C-alpha positions in Angstrom: -8.4 -28.0 119.6 -10.0 -31.0 117.5 -8.0 -33.9 116.2 -8.6 -35.9 113.2 -6.4 -38.7 113.8 -7.0 -40.1 110.1 -4.3 -39.4 108.2 -4.0 -40.6 104.7 -0.6 -41.5 103.7 1.3 -40.9 107.1 3.4 -44.3 106.6 4.9 -42.9 103.5 5.8 -38.9 105.3 9.3 -38.0 106.0 10.0 -37.7 110.1 10.3 -34.0 109.5 6.8 -33.7 107.8 5.5 -36.7 110.3 6.1 -33.8 113.2 4.8 -31.1 110.7 1.5 -33.0 110.1 0.8 -34.0 114.2 1.9 -30.8 115.3 -0.9 -29.0 112.5 -3.3 -32.0 113.4 -2.9 -31.6 117.7 -1.5 -27.8 118.0 1.8 -28.8 120.1 4.6 -26.9 119.2 7.9 -27.6 117.2 9.3 -26.7 120.3 7.7 -29.5 122.6 8.2 -31.9 119.4 12.0 -31.4 119.3 12.3 -33.0 122.4 11.7 -36.4 120.1 15.8 -35.9 118.7 17.6 -37.8 121.0 19.7 -34.8 120.9 17.5 -32.7 122.7 15.6 -35.4 124.6 16.5 -37.2 127.6 20.3 -36.1 128.3 22.4 -37.8 130.6 22.3 -35.1 133.7 18.7 -35.4 133.1 18.8 -39.6 133.9 21.2 -39.0 136.7 18.2 -37.4 138.1 16.0 -40.2 137.5 17.8 -43.3 138.7 21.2 -44.1 140.1 24.6 -45.1 138.6 23.5 -43.4 135.3 26.1 -43.9 132.6 24.0 -43.0 129.7 20.5 -43.8 127.9 18.6 -46.3 125.8 17.0 -45.0 122.6 13.4 -46.4 121.6 11.6 -45.9 119.0 7.8 -43.4 119.7 5.5 -44.0 116.6 2.4 -42.0 116.1 -0.5 -44.9 115.9 -3.1 -42.9 113.4 -7.2 -43.5 113.3 -8.3 -43.8 116.8 -11.5 -42.6 118.2 -11.9 -42.7 121.7 -15.2 -41.9 123.3 -16.2 -39.9 120.1 -12.5 -38.1 120.7 -10.1 -38.6 117.8 -6.5 -39.2 119.5 -3.1 -39.4 117.9 -1.4 -41.6 120.1 2.5 -42.1 120.6 3.9 -45.5 121.2 7.5 -46.1 122.2 8.5 -50.0 121.1 11.1 -51.2 119.1 8.9 -54.7 117.4 8.6 -54.0 113.9 4.2 -54.0 112.6 3.0 -52.9 116.5 2.2 -49.5 115.7 0.4 -50.1 111.4 -1.7 -52.8 113.3 -2.7 -50.8 115.6 -3.6 -48.4 113.6 -4.9 -50.2 110.7 -7.4 -52.6 113.7 -8.2 -48.2 114.7 -9.2 -47.6 110.9 -11.8 -50.9 111.3 -13.3 -50.0 114.0 -13.8 -46.0 112.9 -16.5 -46.6 110.6 -18.6 -48.1 113.7 -17.9 -45.2 115.9 -14.3 -46.2 117.2 -13.8 -47.4 121.0 -16.3 -46.7 123.5 -14.8 -47.1 127.3 -16.4 -47.6 131.0 -14.5 -47.9 134.1 -14.5 -48.7 138.0 -12.6 -45.5 138.6 -8.5 -45.0 139.7 -8.7 -47.0 143.1 -6.0 -48.3 144.2 -4.7 -50.5 147.4 -1.9 -51.2 150.2 -1.2 -54.1 152.1 -0.2 -54.2 155.6 1.0 -57.8 156.6 0.4 -58.2 160.4 2.4 -61.5 161.6 2.9 -63.2 165.1 -1.0 -62.5 166.1 -2.5 -64.4 168.9 -5.9 -64.1 168.1 -5.9 -63.5 164.1 -9.6 -63.8 163.8 -10.4 -61.5 167.6 -7.8 -59.0 165.7 -9.3 -58.9 162.1 -12.4 -57.9 164.3 -10.7 -55.0 166.2 -9.5 -53.5 163.3 -12.2 -53.1 161.4 -13.6 -51.8 164.9 -11.2 -49.4 164.2 -11.7 -48.9 160.7 -12.5 -45.1 161.0 -9.6 -43.8 163.4 -7.5 -45.6 160.4 -8.9 -44.0 158.0 -8.9 -40.6 159.0 -4.7 -41.2 160.2 -4.3 -42.1 156.4 -6.0 -39.4 154.7 -4.6 -37.0 157.1 -1.0 -37.7 155.4 -2.2 -36.8 152.4 -4.1 -33.5 152.2 -4.3 -32.6 148.8 -5.4 -35.7 147.5 -8.5 -35.6 149.7 -8.6 -32.0 148.6 -8.9 -33.0 145.2 -11.4 -36.0 145.5 -9.7 -38.5 146.3 -8.5 -40.5 149.5 -8.7 -44.1 151.6 -12.5 -44.9 150.8 -12.3 -48.3 152.9 -10.9 -50.3 155.0 -10.9 -54.1 154.9 -8.6 -56.9 156.9 -8.7 -61.1 156.2 -6.8 -63.5 158.0 -4.9 -65.5 155.5 -3.2 -68.7 156.7 0.3 -69.2 154.9 2.9 -72.2 155.8 4.5 -69.9 158.1 1.5 -69.9 160.4 -1.5 -67.4 159.7 -1.1 -63.6 159.3 -3.8 -60.6 159.1 -3.9 -58.6 156.6 -5.3 -55.2 156.0 -6.2 -53.3 152.9 -6.4 -49.8 152.4 -8.6 -48.3 149.5 -7.3 -45.4 147.8 -8.7 -43.2 145.6 -5.9 -42.0 143.8 -7.3 -39.6 141.3 -5.0 -38.5 138.7 -1.9 -40.1 140.4 -0.3 -44.1 139.4 -0.8 -44.5 143.4 2.0 -46.0 144.4 4.1 -43.6 146.5 0.7 -42.5 147.9 -0.4 -45.8 149.1 2.5 -46.3 150.5 3.1 -43.9 152.8 -0.4 -44.1 154.0 0.2 -47.9 154.9 3.8 -47.2 156.5 2.2 -44.7 158.3 -0.7 -46.5 160.0 1.2 -49.8 160.7 2.2 -49.4 163.8 -1.4 -48.5 165.2 -2.5 -51.7 163.4 0.0 -53.9 165.0 -1.0 -52.0 168.2 -4.6 -53.0 167.9 -3.8 -56.5 166.5 -1.3 -57.5 169.6 0.8 -58.5 166.4 4.1 -57.1 164.2 3.7 -55.3 161.5 6.1 -56.6 158.4 4.9 -55.8 154.5 3.5 -52.3 154.1 3.0 -51.7 150.1 0.5 -51.3 147.5 -0.8 -54.1 145.0 -0.4 -53.5 141.5 -3.2 -57.1 141.2 -5.1 -53.3 140.7 -8.7 -55.1 140.1 -10.1 -51.8 141.6 -8.9 -49.7 139.2 -10.5 -51.8 135.9 -10.5 -50.0 132.4 -12.6 -51.7 130.1 -12.9 -50.8 125.9 -15.7 -52.4 123.3 -15.3 -51.6 119.6 -17.0 -53.5 116.4 -14.8 -54.0 113.2 -16.0 -54.1 109.8 -16.4 -57.0 108.6 -15.5 -56.3 104.8 -12.3 -54.5 105.9 -11.3 -57.1 108.0 -11.7 -59.0 105.1 -15.0 -60.6 104.5 -17.1 -63.4 106.9 -14.7 -66.6 106.9 -11.8 -63.3 108.5 -14.7 -62.8 111.2 -15.2 -66.6 112.0 -11.4 -67.0 112.1 -10.4 -64.7 114.5 -13.6 -66.0 116.7 -12.4 -68.8 116.8 -8.7 -67.9 117.3 -10.2 -66.0 120.5 -12.2 -69.4 122.0 -9.0 -71.0 121.0 -7.1 -68.4 123.5 -10.0 -68.3 126.1 -9.0 -72.2 126.3 -5.7 -73.0 126.4 -3.3 -70.9 128.6 -0.2 -71.7 126.2 -2.9 -70.0 123.6 -3.3 -66.9 125.5 0.2 -66.3 126.8 0.8 -65.0 122.9 -2.9 -63.7 122.4 -2.3 -61.8 126.2 1.2 -60.7 124.3 -0.8 -59.1 121.8 -2.8 -56.8 123.8 0.7 -55.6 126.2 2.3 -55.0 122.8 -0.1 -52.2 122.5 -0.9 -51.4 125.8 2.9 -51.2 126.8 3.9 -49.4 124.5 1.9 -46.5 125.1 2.3 -46.4 129.1 6.1 -46.6 128.3 5.5 -43.2 126.1 3.6 -41.6 128.2 6.2 -41.9 130.9 4.2 -44.7 133.1 5.4 -48.1 135.2 5.1 -50.9 132.3 6.0 -53.5 134.9 3.0 -52.7 137.2 0.6 -52.4 134.2 1.7 -55.8 133.2 1.9 -57.1 136.9 -1.8 -56.0 137.0 -3.0 -57.3 133.8 -1.3 -60.3 133.7 -2.7 -61.3 137.0 -6.3 -60.2 136.0 -5.8 -63.0 133.2 -6.3 -65.6 136.0 -10.0 -66.6 136.6 -11.7 -67.1 139.4 -11.2 -71.1 139.0 -7.0 -70.2 138.6 -6.9 -70.7 135.0 -5.0 -68.2 133.3 -7.1 -67.5 130.4 -7.3 -64.5 127.2 -7.9 -61.0 128.3 -9.7 -60.3 125.9 -12.7 -61.6 123.8 -14.1 -61.0 120.0 -17.4 -62.4 118.5 -19.4 -62.5 115.8 -22.5 -59.4 115.7 -25.9 -60.2 115.0 -25.1 -58.7 111.3 -21.9 -60.2 110.7 -19.3 -57.9 111.7 -16.7 -58.5 114.7 -17.1 -57.3 118.0 -14.2 -56.7 120.3 -14.2 -56.3 124.3 -11.0 -56.0 126.6 -11.5 -55.7 130.3 -7.7 -54.9 132.4 -6.5 -53.1 135.3 -5.1 -49.6 134.4 -2.5 -47.9 136.9 -1.7 -45.1 135.1 -1.3 -42.0 135.8 -0.5 -38.0 134.6 1.3 -36.8 137.6 4.8 -37.6 139.7 7.2 -40.1 138.7 8.8 -39.9 135.4 5.5 -38.5 133.3 6.5 -35.3 134.9 10.4 -35.4 134.0 10.8 -37.3 131.0 10.4 -34.2 128.4 9.2 -36.4 125.7 6.6 -38.5 128.4 5.3 -34.6 128.5 5.4 -34.3 124.9 3.5 -37.3 124.6 0.7 -36.6 126.5 0.2 -33.2 124.8 0.2 -34.5 121.8 -2.7 -36.8 123.7 -4.6 -34.0 124.4 -5.5 -35.9 127.7 -6.8 -34.0 131.1 -7.0 -36.7 133.3 -6.0 -40.7 134.0 -8.6 -42.0 133.4 -8.9 -40.4 129.5 -5.2 -41.5 129.4 -6.4 -45.4 130.6 -9.0 -44.9 127.9 -6.5 -44.7 125.3 -4.6 -47.2 126.1 -6.4 -50.0 126.6 -8.5 -49.0 123.3 -4.9 -49.1 121.9 -4.4 -52.9 123.6 -7.7 -53.8 121.9 -6.5 -52.2 118.6 -3.2 -54.0 118.3 -4.8 -57.7 119.7 -6.9 -57.4 116.9 -4.1 -56.1 113.9 -2.1 -59.8 115.3 -5.5 -62.0 115.2 -6.5 -61.0 111.8 -2.8 -61.4 111.0 -3.2 -65.2 112.1 -6.5 -65.9 110.6 -5.8 -64.3 107.0 -2.2 -64.7 106.0 -0.3 -65.8 109.4 1.7 -63.7 111.2 5.2 -64.2 109.1 4.0 -61.8 106.0 2.9 -58.8 107.6 5.5 -58.9 110.6 8.4 -60.3 108.6 7.6 -57.4 106.0 8.2 -54.9 108.6 11.4 -57.2 110.2 13.4 -57.4 106.8 14.3 -53.4 107.3 15.8 -54.0 110.9 17.3 -57.1 109.3 18.7 -55.0 106.1 20.2 -52.0 108.2 21.6 -54.8 110.9 23.5 -56.3 108.2 24.7 -52.5 106.9 22.4 -51.1 104.5 22.4 -47.5 104.5 19.1 -45.8 103.3 19.6 -45.6 99.6 20.8 -49.2 99.9 17.3 -50.0 102.3 14.3 -51.0 99.6 16.7 -52.9 97.4 17.9 -55.2 100.2 14.4 -55.3 102.0 12.4 -56.4 98.6 15.4 -59.0 98.1 14.2 -60.5 101.3 11.0 -60.7 100.9 11.0 -61.8 97.0 13.5 -65.3 98.0 11.6 -65.3 101.9 14.8 -65.7 104.0 14.6 -62.6 106.6 17.8 -63.1 108.0 21.1 -61.1 108.9 23.2 -63.8 107.0 21.2 -63.4 103.5 21.0 -59.7 103.7 24.8 -59.4 103.4 25.1 -61.6 101.0 22.3 -59.4 99.1 24.3 -56.8 100.5 27.7 -57.5 98.2 25.7 -58.9 95.2 24.2 -55.5 95.2 27.7 -53.1 95.9 29.5 -55.7 93.5 27.3 -55.0 90.9 27.9 -51.3 91.0 
């Protein structure tokens, strides 16, 4: 069914009302949405089958980002995060892009690489050529291990070999370049690497050591772009300020680290909600931020368009999947994927990168306009008030006082709460 992600008053609805809206807009059943209740979601027994030594589970808030249009299709986006303002900022930024068609994406395809390290090779340059001469044999052997992947159009696409000088000698490194289709790909490429390593060692005359994928997924890039409306942003001065802020992040690694953290606030929240590997995605993105000159820089760019609006672009590796792992095992992750309505890993990656760009714009706008504290701390005040012991009837009063006093600290919240209770 077609989803309209523009929902007026969604933030003011109750949790039950929000679930009803999501069910209505996406066609996801009430039964599927019930797993978002802790009592119905991931139980301890199921968790015990996912990781070892289980003693319990940790809950993370899951919210819905609204207003997203990605490649002409509206999406409601589940995001799992403990940080206030992330979901609101992403939704607001998506609204500003919506009037100009939303987000457009392009990609390089779902290609991952496995590395096989060979050591103690006497003639590394000649060994590299012997490996390349045997490429067809190695590729056929690797593909024979996963006929299902090949049947679905994936499999090993290429083999590369290089000589790598290191402090422990010269190593020969072979890469298997694998189209993993709708999987994240770690299990598939690792299995292939393990299987062909002995044959590669025979060819090279060395000893195989590490046989594992690389999370520097620079052949699995996803790109997103959008135009954010000048007037909705707050005018031409805000546009100019964001462009200056972007230039700062591009030039300075200290600023780039925080700029990119803002991108990952959105990306990681969407990756986590769908049961994908947040550490793999984060490793890939941050490694991609290191340019050819070895300098860490911003992953995104913001520029002024000829008609004065703001163009945003983002390119990052995005190794996510829909088959295997927690995406299939975790009940909340399965429900999140249903809400998104995606059918391929590429569609999922498109949405995640759009969320990253939106979240980045939201943070840059806050910094360029009123400063990060005003919006962020308004939401943070609720967390502080709850930490101080405020109940639902007291929460709004305590939050308003913390904001008015410009003192959003737990000790001050405790004093405000004591005053409020003493006045009753």
